[in-house]
A tleap script that builds the chain and sets N, CA, C and O, in Angstrom:
source leaprc.protein.ff14SB
mol = sequence {
  NMET ALA THR PRO ALA GLU PHE LEU LYS ALA
  THR THR SER GLY THR ARG VAL VAL VAL ARG
  HIE LEU ILE GLU ASP GLY ARG ALA THR ASP
  SER LEU GLY TYR PHE HIE LEU ALA ASP GLU
  THR HIE CYS VAL VAL ALA THR LYS ARG GLY
  LEU GLU THR ILE GLU LEU ALA LYS VAL ILE
  ALA ALA LYS GLU VAL PRO PRO PRO PRO ALA
  PRO ARG PRO ARG ALA GLY SER ALA PRO GLY
  SER PRO CGLU
}
set mol.1.N position { 0.851 -1.191 0.000 }
set mol.1.CA position { 0.000 0.000 0.000 }
set mol.1.C position { 0.893 1.249 0.000 }
set mol.1.O position { 1.874 1.329 0.739 }
set mol.2.N position { 0.533 2.205 -0.835 }
set mol.2.CA position { 1.307 3.434 -0.959 }
set mol.2.C position { 1.074 4.351 0.244 }
set mol.2.O position { -0.012 4.370 0.824 }
set mol.3.N position { 2.103 5.103 0.604 }
set mol.3.CA position { 1.949 6.110 1.654 }
set mol.3.C position { 1.152 7.280 1.081 }
set mol.3.O position { 1.027 7.398 -0.138 }
set mol.4.N position { 0.609 8.148 1.943 }
set mol.4.CA position { -0.112 9.320 1.418 }
set mol.4.C position { 0.755 10.180 0.496 }
set mol.4.O position { 0.269 10.669 -0.524 }
set mol.5.N position { 2.026 10.371 0.840 }
set mol.5.CA position { 2.915 11.170 -0.004 }
set mol.5.C position { 3.127 10.501 -1.359 }
set mol.5.O position { 3.136 11.178 -2.387 }
set mol.6.N position { 3.299 9.181 -1.371 }
set mol.6.CA position { 3.460 8.459 -2.635 }
set mol.6.C position { 2.194 8.563 -3.482 }
set mol.6.O position { 2.271 8.734 -4.699 }
set mol.7.N position { 1.024 8.460 -2.837 }
set mol.7.CA position { -0.237 8.618 -3.549 }
set mol.7.C position { -0.298 9.981 -4.228 }
set mol.7.O position { -0.647 10.074 -5.405 }
set mol.8.N position { 0.040 11.037 -3.492 }
set mol.8.CA position { -0.036 12.389 -4.043 }
set mol.8.C position { 0.961 12.590 -5.179 }
set mol.8.O position { 0.631 13.231 -6.177 }
set mol.9.N position { 2.162 12.059 -5.050 }
set mol.9.CA position { 3.161 12.206 -6.115 }
set mol.9.C position { 2.724 11.511 -7.393 }
set mol.9.O position { 3.126 11.915 -8.484 }
set mol.10.N position { 1.899 10.462 -7.273 }
set mol.10.CA position { 1.444 9.704 -8.440 }
set mol.10.C position { 0.096 10.181 -8.978 }
set mol.10.O position { -0.358 9.693 -10.013 }
set mol.11.N position { -0.550 11.126 -8.296 }
set mol.11.CA position { -1.886 11.583 -8.680 }
set mol.11.C position { -1.825 12.513 -9.882 }
set mol.11.O position { -0.901 13.314 -10.019 }
set mol.12.N position { -2.810 12.395 -10.738 }
set mol.12.CA position { -2.910 13.210 -11.946 }
set mol.12.C position { -3.531 14.564 -11.619 }
set mol.12.O position { -4.484 14.651 -10.845 }
set mol.13.N position { -2.988 15.605 -12.208 }
set mol.13.CA position { -3.530 16.950 -12.035 }
set mol.13.C position { -5.000 16.952 -12.426 }
set mol.13.O position { -5.372 16.379 -13.450 }
set mol.14.N position { -5.850 17.602 -11.606 }
set mol.14.CA position { -7.282 17.685 -11.863 }
set mol.14.C position { -8.102 16.658 -11.098 }
set mol.14.O position { -9.332 16.706 -11.120 }
set mol.15.N position { -7.427 15.720 -10.414 }
set mol.15.CA position { -8.122 14.728 -9.607 }
set mol.15.C position { -8.635 15.392 -8.334 }
set mol.15.O position { -7.902 16.153 -7.703 }
set mol.16.N position { -9.866 15.123 -7.950 }
set mol.16.CA position { -10.418 15.692 -6.715 }
set mol.16.C position { -9.931 14.848 -5.539 }
set mol.16.O position { -10.115 13.631 -5.523 }
set mol.17.N position { -9.313 15.499 -4.561 }
set mol.17.CA position { -8.706 14.803 -3.430 }
set mol.17.C position { -9.053 15.485 -2.114 }
set mol.17.O position { -9.482 16.638 -2.082 }
set mol.18.N position { -8.855 14.742 -1.030 }
set mol.18.CA position { -8.859 15.321 0.304 }
set mol.18.C position { -7.519 14.945 0.926 }
set mol.18.O position { -7.098 13.789 0.867 }
set mol.19.N position { -6.860 15.927 1.518 }
set mol.19.CA position { -5.546 15.730 2.129 }
set mol.19.C position { -5.634 16.160 3.590 }
set mol.19.O position { -5.909 17.324 3.882 }
set mol.20.N position { -5.401 15.223 4.506 }
set mol.20.CA position { -5.358 15.556 5.936 }
set mol.20.C position { -3.900 15.788 6.302 }
set mol.20.O position { -3.034 14.953 6.040 }
set mol.21.N position { -3.641 16.966 6.927 }
set mol.21.CA position { -2.264 17.322 7.264 }
set mol.21.C position { -2.214 18.092 8.566 }
set mol.21.O position { -3.208 18.674 9.002 }
set mol.22.N position { -1.040 18.090 9.183 }
set mol.22.CA position { -0.839 18.793 10.452 }
set mol.22.C position { -0.613 20.269 10.205 }
set mol.22.O position { 0.016 20.658 9.220 }
set mol.23.N position { -1.137 21.099 11.118 }
set mol.23.CA position { -0.895 22.541 11.071 }
set mol.23.C position { 0.024 22.921 12.221 }
set mol.23.O position { 0.398 22.068 13.025 }
set mol.24.N position { 0.388 24.185 12.303 }
set mol.24.CA position { 1.412 24.661 13.235 }
set mol.24.C position { 1.199 24.238 14.687 }
set mol.24.O position { 2.166 23.914 15.377 }
set mol.25.N position { -0.041 24.234 15.159 }
set mol.25.CA position { -0.293 23.929 16.573 }
set mol.25.C position { -0.401 22.430 16.854 }
set mol.25.O position { -0.725 22.037 17.975 }
set mol.26.N position { -0.132 21.587 15.847 }
set mol.26.CA position { -0.156 20.148 16.041 }
set mol.26.C position { -1.484 19.483 15.726 }
set mol.26.O position { -1.563 18.256 15.658 }
set mol.27.N position { -2.533 20.282 15.533 }
set mol.27.CA position { -3.826 19.712 15.146 }
set mol.27.C position { -3.801 19.367 13.655 }
set mol.27.O position { -2.921 19.806 12.915 }
set mol.28.N position { -4.780 18.575 13.238 }
set mol.28.CA position { -4.881 18.206 11.829 }
set mol.28.C position { -6.031 18.959 11.178 }
set mol.28.O position { -7.009 19.313 11.837 }
set mol.29.N position { -5.905 19.197 9.894 }
set mol.29.CA position { -6.953 19.837 9.111 }
set mol.29.C position { -7.024 19.152 7.758 }
set mol.29.O position { -6.081 18.473 7.351 }
set mol.30.N position { -8.137 19.329 7.062 }
set mol.30.CA position { -8.319 18.738 5.742 }
set mol.30.C position { -8.322 19.825 4.677 }
set mol.30.O position { -8.848 20.920 4.878 }
set mol.31.N position { -7.724 19.495 3.544 }
set mol.31.CA position { -7.800 20.343 2.357 }
set mol.31.C position { -8.521 19.537 1.292 }
set mol.31.O position { -8.047 18.482 0.872 }
set mol.32.N position { -9.673 20.041 0.857 }
set mol.32.CA position { -10.504 19.366 -0.133 }
set mol.32.C position { -10.503 20.188 -1.409 }
set mol.32.O position { -10.814 21.379 -1.389 }
set mol.33.N position { -10.157 19.555 -2.512 }
set mol.33.CA position { -10.155 20.280 -3.770 }
set mol.33.C position { -9.525 19.463 -4.873 }
set mol.33.O position { -9.453 18.236 -4.797 }
set mol.34.N position { -9.071 20.152 -5.894 }
set mol.34.CA position { -8.504 19.495 -7.067 }
set mol.34.C position { -6.986 19.542 -6.995 }
set mol.34.O position { -6.379 20.602 -6.843 }
set mol.35.N position { -6.391 18.353 -7.110 }
set mol.35.CA position { -4.946 18.225 -7.059 }
set mol.35.C position { -4.328 18.991 -8.223 }
set mol.35.O position { -4.785 18.891 -9.362 }
set mol.36.N position { -3.290 19.752 -7.920 }
set mol.36.CA position { -2.625 20.556 -8.946 }
set mol.36.C position { -1.284 19.930 -9.320 }
set mol.36.O position { -1.066 19.576 -10.479 }
set mol.37.N position { -0.378 19.790 -8.337 }
set mol.37.CA position { 0.934 19.207 -8.606 }
set mol.37.C position { 1.615 18.812 -7.310 }
set mol.37.O position { 1.190 19.196 -6.221 }
set mol.38.N position { 2.695 18.027 -7.453 }
set mol.38.CA position { 3.512 17.638 -6.298 }
set mol.38.C position { 4.954 17.518 -6.749 }
set mol.38.O position { 5.234 17.141 -7.886 }
set mol.39.N position { 5.872 17.846 -5.835 }
set mol.39.CA position { 7.290 17.602 -6.068 }
set mol.39.C position { 7.771 16.719 -4.928 }
set mol.39.O position { 6.957 16.036 -4.306 }
set mol.40.N position { 9.028 16.709 -4.642 }
set mol.40.CA position { 9.565 15.834 -3.592 }
set mol.40.C position { 9.172 16.263 -2.182 }
set mol.40.O position { 9.193 15.437 -1.270 }
set mol.41.N position { 8.811 17.539 -1.974 }
set mol.41.CA position { 8.561 18.028 -0.616 }
set mol.41.C position { 7.174 18.630 -0.384 }
set mol.41.O position { 6.737 18.725 0.763 }
set mol.42.N position { 6.476 19.037 -1.440 }
set mol.42.CA position { 5.197 19.729 -1.283 }
set mol.42.C position { 4.198 19.275 -2.344 }
set mol.42.O position { 4.574 18.742 -3.389 }
set mol.43.N position { 2.917 19.498 -2.051 }
set mol.43.CA position { 1.877 19.333 -3.065 }
set mol.43.C position { 0.996 20.577 -3.028 }
set mol.43.O position { 0.988 21.317 -2.044 }
set mol.44.N position { 0.261 20.796 -4.107 }
set mol.44.CA position { -0.626 21.950 -4.215 }
set mol.44.C position { -2.026 21.447 -4.553 }
set mol.44.O position { -2.214 20.666 -5.485 }
set mol.45.N position { -3.013 21.915 -3.768 }
set mol.45.CA position { -4.410 21.559 -3.965 }
set mol.45.C position { -5.204 22.853 -4.163 }
set mol.45.O position { -5.079 23.794 -3.379 }
set mol.46.N position { -6.015 22.887 -5.211 }
set mol.46.CA position { -6.875 24.044 -5.483 }
set mol.46.C position { -8.181 23.848 -4.718 }
set mol.46.O position { -9.015 23.029 -5.102 }
set mol.47.N position { -8.355 24.608 -3.628 }
set mol.47.CA position { -9.547 24.512 -2.794 }
set mol.47.C position { -10.454 25.714 -3.062 }
set mol.47.O position { -10.117 26.583 -3.867 }
set mol.48.N position { -11.598 25.760 -2.390 }
set mol.48.CA position { -12.495 26.920 -2.524 }
set mol.48.C position { -11.823 28.201 -2.045 }
set mol.48.O position { -12.177 29.295 -2.487 }
set mol.49.N position { -10.858 28.068 -1.148 }
set mol.49.CA position { -10.147 29.238 -0.610 }
set mol.49.C position { -8.952 29.643 -1.460 }
set mol.49.O position { -8.299 30.646 -1.172 }
set mol.50.N position { -8.659 28.877 -2.499 }
set mol.50.CA position { -7.512 29.169 -3.361 }
set mol.50.C position { -6.512 28.023 -3.323 }
set mol.50.O position { -6.804 26.948 -2.799 }
set mol.51.N position { -5.335 28.262 -3.881 }
set mol.51.CA position { -4.303 27.231 -3.908 }
set mol.51.C position { -3.687 27.067 -2.523 }
set mol.51.O position { -3.295 28.047 -1.890 }
set mol.52.N position { -3.605 25.823 -2.058 }
set mol.52.CA position { -2.978 25.519 -0.771 }
set mol.52.C position { -1.751 24.660 -1.028 }
set mol.52.O position { -1.844 23.602 -1.651 }
set mol.53.N position { -0.606 25.118 -0.548 }
set mol.53.CA position { 0.630 24.358 -0.643 }
set mol.53.C position { 0.815 23.618 0.661 }
set mol.53.O position { 0.805 24.223 1.733 }
set mol.54.N position { 0.985 22.298 0.573 }
set mol.54.CA position { 1.046 21.443 1.753 }
set mol.54.C position { 2.375 20.705 1.762 }
set mol.54.O position { 2.772 20.109 0.761 }
set mol.55.N position { 3.053 20.748 2.888 }
set mol.55.CA position { 4.315 20.025 3.045 }
set mol.55.C position { 4.009 18.529 3.158 }
set mol.55.O position { 3.237 18.115 4.022 }
set mol.56.N position { 4.610 17.728 2.293 }
set mol.56.CA position { 4.330 16.290 2.274 }
set mol.56.C position { 4.697 15.614 3.587 }
set mol.56.O position { 4.060 14.632 3.969 }
set mol.57.N position { 5.702 16.113 4.280 }
set mol.57.CA position { 6.108 15.526 5.561 }
set mol.57.C position { 5.016 15.673 6.621 }
set mol.57.O position { 5.020 14.946 7.615 }
set mol.58.N position { 4.086 16.602 6.420 }
set mol.58.CA position { 3.011 16.834 7.386 }
set mol.58.C position { 1.698 16.162 6.991 }
set mol.58.O position { 0.703 16.285 7.705 }
set mol.59.N position { 1.684 15.451 5.857 }
set mol.59.CA position { 0.477 14.781 5.386 }
set mol.59.C position { 0.271 13.495 6.178 }
set mol.59.O position { 1.169 12.659 6.268 }
set mol.60.N position { -0.926 13.347 6.754 }
set mol.60.CA position { -1.302 12.164 7.527 }
set mol.60.C position { -2.040 11.168 6.640 }
set mol.60.O position { -1.817 9.961 6.743 }
set mol.61.N position { -2.922 11.668 5.765 }
set mol.61.CA position { -3.734 10.818 4.906 }
set mol.61.C position { -4.112 11.599 3.654 }
set mol.61.O position { -4.178 12.828 3.663 }
set mol.62.N position { -4.356 10.860 2.584 }
set mol.62.CA position { -4.797 11.485 1.331 }
set mol.62.C position { -5.526 10.435 0.513 }
set mol.62.O position { -5.138 9.267 0.486 }
set mol.63.N position { -6.596 10.870 -0.157 }
set mol.63.CA position { -7.319 9.945 -1.025 }
set mol.63.C position { -8.099 10.717 -2.070 }
set mol.63.O position { -8.371 11.908 -1.924 }
set mol.64.N position { -8.453 10.001 -3.132 }
set mol.64.CA position { -9.314 10.560 -4.166 }
set mol.64.C position { -10.742 10.550 -3.644 }
set mol.64.O position { -11.148 9.622 -2.944 }
set mol.65.N position { -11.500 11.580 -3.986 }
set mol.65.CA position { -12.904 11.659 -3.580 }
set mol.65.C position { -13.767 11.910 -4.813 }
set mol.65.O position { -13.279 12.422 -5.820 }
set mol.66.N position { -15.064 11.545 -4.734 }
set mol.66.CA position { -15.945 11.746 -5.893 }
set mol.66.C position { -16.217 13.224 -6.153 }
set mol.66.O position { -15.953 14.071 -5.300 }
set mol.67.N position { -16.749 13.528 -7.340 }
set mol.67.CA position { -17.092 14.917 -7.667 }
set mol.67.C position { -18.092 15.481 -6.657 }
set mol.67.O position { -18.818 14.724 -6.012 }
set mol.68.N position { -18.132 16.806 -6.517 }
set mol.68.CA position { -19.106 17.399 -5.592 }
set mol.68.C position { -20.524 17.132 -6.072 }
set mol.68.O position { -20.748 16.937 -7.267 }
set mol.69.N position { -21.489 17.122 -5.147 }
set mol.69.CA position { -22.882 16.911 -5.557 }
set mol.69.C position { -23.380 18.095 -6.384 }
set mol.69.O position { -22.851 19.204 -6.296 }
set mol.70.N position { -24.402 17.834 -7.182 }
set mol.70.CA position { -25.015 18.896 -7.985 }
set mol.70.C position { -25.636 19.934 -7.052 }
set mol.70.O position { -26.095 19.585 -5.965 }
set mol.71.N position { -25.657 21.197 -7.459 }
set mol.71.CA position { -26.292 22.227 -6.627 }
set mol.71.C position { -27.761 21.907 -6.393 }
set mol.71.O position { -28.451 21.409 -7.282 }
set mol.72.N position { -28.222 22.197 -5.199 }
set mol.72.CA position { -29.640 21.984 -4.878 }
set mol.72.C position { -30.450 23.151 -5.404 }
set mol.72.O position { -29.962 24.281 -5.443 }
set mol.73.N position { -31.711 22.884 -5.819 }
set mol.73.CA position { -32.561 23.995 -6.289 }
set mol.73.C position { -32.828 24.982 -5.144 }
set mol.73.O position { -32.904 24.606 -3.974 }
set mol.74.N position { -32.964 26.222 -5.517 }
set mol.74.CA position { -33.286 27.257 -4.518 }
set mol.74.C position { -34.695 27.039 -3.981 }
set mol.74.O position { -35.572 26.534 -4.682 }
set mol.75.N position { -34.893 27.424 -2.744 }
set mol.75.CA position { -36.223 27.318 -2.131 }
set mol.75.C position { -37.184 28.247 -2.882 }
set mol.75.O position { -36.846 29.384 -3.213 }
set mol.76.N position { -38.374 27.738 -3.136 }
set mol.76.CA position { -39.397 28.552 -3.788 }
set mol.76.C position { -39.407 28.445 -5.293 }
set mol.76.O position { -40.313 28.985 -5.929 }
set mol.77.N position { -38.449 27.778 -5.891 }
set mol.77.CA position { -38.485 27.619 -7.339 }
set mol.77.C position { -38.694 26.155 -7.667 }
set mol.77.O position { -37.852 25.310 -7.361 }
set mol.78.N position { -39.804 25.870 -8.281 }
set mol.78.CA position { -40.126 24.492 -8.674 }
set mol.78.C position { -39.472 24.211 -10.013 }
set mol.78.O position { -39.351 25.114 -10.841 }
set mol.79.N position { -39.050 22.976 -10.240 }
set mol.79.CA position { -38.452 22.639 -11.529 }
set mol.79.C position { -39.416 22.935 -12.672 }
set mol.79.O position { -40.594 22.581 -12.607 }
set mol.80.N position { -38.914 23.583 -13.712 }
set mol.80.CA position { -39.739 23.883 -14.871 }
set mol.80.C position { -40.558 25.164 -14.767 }
set mol.80.O position { -41.194 25.555 -15.745 }
set mol.81.N position { -40.563 25.834 -13.604 }
set mol.81.CA position { -41.330 27.065 -13.460 }
set mol.81.C position { -40.443 28.255 -13.760 }
set mol.81.O position { -39.247 28.219 -13.474 }
set mol.82.N position { -41.012 29.317 -14.336 }
set mol.82.CA position { -40.218 30.541 -14.608 }
set mol.82.C position { -39.811 31.202 -13.287 }
set mol.82.O position { -40.542 31.172 -12.297 }
set mol.83.N position { -38.634 31.791 -13.312 }
set mol.83.CA position { -38.150 32.436 -12.073 }
set mol.83.C position { -38.452 33.901 -12.043 }
set mol.83.O position { -38.113 34.582 -11.076 }
savepdb mol mol.pdb
quit
């Protein structure tokens, strides 16, 4: 089984991933988005907040995730009705 860092180094750009990694205070956080690139020490994930550069040495887990769900219809608008 590949380590999380090995998984990220082998991942294709544009793949949707979640990366769990340690932050400065020792807690873990997740970065969810589209994988951009990886080198020997860092990877980059395009999240809703922008590009996040993550140190591979701090990665605890990483995996591919399915596409986001389709947007839900707004309240008060029925399918097929004019807005």
